[in-house]
C-alpha positions in Angstrom: 154.5 -150.4 14.5 153.3 -147.7 12.0 154.6 -149.8 9.1 152.2 -152.7 10.0 149.0 -150.8 10.9 146.5 -151.5 8.1 145.3 -148.6 6.1 141.7 -149.5 6.9 142.4 -148.3 10.5 142.4 -144.8 9.1 140.1 -145.0 6.1 136.9 -146.3 7.6 134.1 -147.5 5.4 132.5 -144.6 3.6 129.9 -144.3 0.8 132.7 -142.9 -1.5 135.2 -145.6 -0.6 135.5 -148.5 -3.2 138.3 -150.4 -1.5 141.4 -149.9 0.7 144.7 -151.8 0.8 148.2 -151.5 2.3 149.3 -149.9 5.5 149.5 -146.5 7.0 153.1 -146.4 5.8 152.3 -147.1 2.2 148.7 -147.7 1.0 145.9 -146.8 -1.3 142.2 -146.2 -1.2 139.7 -146.4 -4.0 137.3 -143.7 -4.7 133.9 -144.3 -6.3 134.0 -143.4 -10.0 137.3 -144.9 -10.7 139.9 -142.8 -8.9 142.6 -144.1 -6.5 144.5 -142.2 -3.8 147.9 -143.5 -2.9 150.2 -142.2 -0.1 153.7 -142.8 1.4 154.3 -141.9 5.0 157.1 -139.3 5.6 158.8 -140.2 9.0 161.1 -137.1 9.0 158.3 -134.6 8.3 156.1 -136.4 10.8 158.7 -136.0 13.4 159.5 -132.3 12.6 155.9 -131.4 12.2 154.7 -133.4 15.3 151.9 -135.0 13.2 151.3 -137.6 10.5 152.9 -136.4 7.3 152.7 -138.1 3.9 153.2 -137.6 0.2 150.0 -138.4 -1.8 148.8 -138.8 -5.3 145.2 -139.0 -6.7 144.8 -140.6 -10.2 141.7 -141.4 -12.2 139.5 -140.2 -15.1 140.8 -136.7 -16.0 142.6 -136.6 -12.7 146.3 -136.5 -11.9 146.8 -134.6 -8.6 149.4 -134.8 -5.9 151.0 -133.0 -3.0 151.8 -133.3 0.7 149.7 -133.5 3.8 150.3 -133.4 7.5 147.5 -134.2 10.0 147.3 -133.0 13.6 144.5 -133.5 16.1 141.8 -131.1 14.9 143.5 -129.7 11.8 145.0 -130.8 8.5 147.6 -129.0 6.3 147.9 -129.5 2.6 150.9 -128.0 0.7 152.5 -128.2 -2.7 149.3 -129.5 -4.3 149.3 -129.4 -8.1 147.9 -131.2 -11.1 144.5 -131.8 -12.7 141.2 -133.0 -11.3 137.7 -133.8 -12.4 135.1 -131.6 -10.6 132.9 -134.7 -10.4 135.1 -135.8 -7.5 133.5 -133.1 -5.3 130.1 -134.6 -5.5 131.5 -138.1 -4.7 133.4 -137.0 -1.6 130.7 -134.5 -0.6 127.4 -136.1 -1.5 125.4 -133.5 0.4 126.5 -130.8 -2.1 123.4 -129.2 -3.7 125.0 -129.3 -7.2 127.3 -131.4 -9.4 129.7 -130.4 -12.2 131.4 -132.1 -15.1 134.6 -130.2 -15.9 138.3 -130.6 -15.5 140.4 -128.1 -13.4 144.1 -127.3 -13.2 145.0 -126.9 -9.5 147.9 -125.0 -8.0 147.5 -124.9 -4.2 150.7 -124.0 -2.3 149.1 -124.3 1.0 145.7 -124.8 2.7 144.9 -125.4 6.4 141.5 -126.9 7.5 140.4 -127.1 11.1 142.0 -125.4 14.1 142.6 -121.7 14.7 144.8 -120.9 11.7 142.7 -121.9 8.7 143.7 -120.4 5.3 143.9 -121.1 1.6 146.5 -120.1 -1.0 145.3 -121.4 -4.3 144.7 -120.8 -8.0 142.3 -123.1 -9.9 141.6 -122.8 -13.6 138.7 -124.9 -15.1 137.9 -126.0 -18.6 134.4 -125.2 -19.9 131.8 -127.7 -18.7 128.4 -128.1 -17.3 126.8 -128.0 -13.9 123.3 -128.7 -12.4 121.3 -128.7 -9.2 121.2 -132.2 -7.7 118.1 -134.1 -8.6 117.3 -132.0 -11.7 118.0 -133.1 -15.3 118.6 -129.6 -16.5 122.3 -128.6 -16.8 123.8 -125.2 -17.3 126.8 -124.7 -19.6 129.6 -123.1 -17.7 132.5 -121.2 -19.2 136.1 -121.6 -18.2 136.4 -120.2 -14.6 139.3 -118.9 -12.5 139.2 -119.4 -8.7 141.7 -117.6 -6.6 142.3 -117.6 -2.8 145.0 -115.3 -1.3 145.8 -115.0 2.4 146.8 -111.6 3.6 147.3 -111.3 7.4 144.6 -113.3 9.1 142.1 -113.3 6.3 141.8 -115.3 3.1 140.2 -113.5 0.2 138.3 -115.6 -2.3 137.3 -114.7 -5.8 135.7 -116.5 -8.8 135.7 -115.0 -12.3 135.3 -116.0 -15.9 138.8 -117.0 -17.2 138.4 -114.9 -20.3 137.0 -111.9 -18.4 139.0 -111.7 -15.2 137.9 -108.2 -14.3 134.3 -109.6 -13.9 133.6 -111.0 -10.4 131.1 -113.8 -10.2 131.6 -114.5 -6.5 133.7 -113.2 -3.7 134.3 -114.2 -0.1 136.5 -114.3 2.9 137.7 -117.0 5.2 138.9 -116.2 8.7 141.5 -118.1 10.7 138.8 -119.5 12.9 137.0 -121.0 9.9 134.2 -118.4 9.4 133.4 -118.4 5.6 131.3 -115.7 3.9 130.4 -115.9 0.2 128.8 -113.2 -1.9 127.3 -113.7 -5.3 127.1 -110.9 -7.9 124.2 -110.5 -10.3 126.5 -111.6 -13.1 127.4 -114.7 -11.0 123.8 -115.6 -10.5 123.2 -115.5 -14.3 126.4 -117.5 -15.1 125.9 -120.1 -12.2 122.2 -120.5 -11.8 122.6 -123.9 -10.1 124.2 -122.3 -7.0 121.6 -121.7 -4.2 123.0 -118.2 -3.4 121.0 -115.2 -4.4 122.9 -112.0 -5.3 123.2 -109.5 -2.5 122.6 -112.0 0.3 125.8 -113.2 2.0 126.0 -116.9 2.8 127.8 -117.5 6.1 129.0 -120.9 7.3 131.6 -122.5 9.6 134.2 -124.7 8.1 
């Protein structure tokens, strides 16, 4: 039954979707901007994990990213994610983001859980220099190479953003709880380096993931 269910049953029509083909077992979905996500269902991992598990790969301009995923009702786990990705994909998949960036990032994410009561991120992302700007404005800020790290210790994930060439300088820090409570704090240096982010220094931003 799973082998014959069309992929369109899972990937409903979205503004970022440029096409979908195949089945839940083996299919692909196009992403606006020229990228394509392909997946292969993993029956054994689905059975052992009591969810829908698949191996996936995302390819496109400046993008060659892949990993594994297992979806449960209310939560999704990504693991062994690695490769390169264009930051422009963020604004395609999340059109309500207040900014957009043009840069390429090298991603190493051993594990991330979204949704549910055990959310966490274990990741290291290194970007090339690029440019970013607030949505709707023509002005762009030149951004140096950045290093983003997320490390989970106990029940808290600690997040940090720093210049790749000055790793002792913190631009932004934050925490993510297992329940999905995210808090971000911008430093004065971060506000100067990333003026397009709507986060004044000294004022924590709190949100629920």
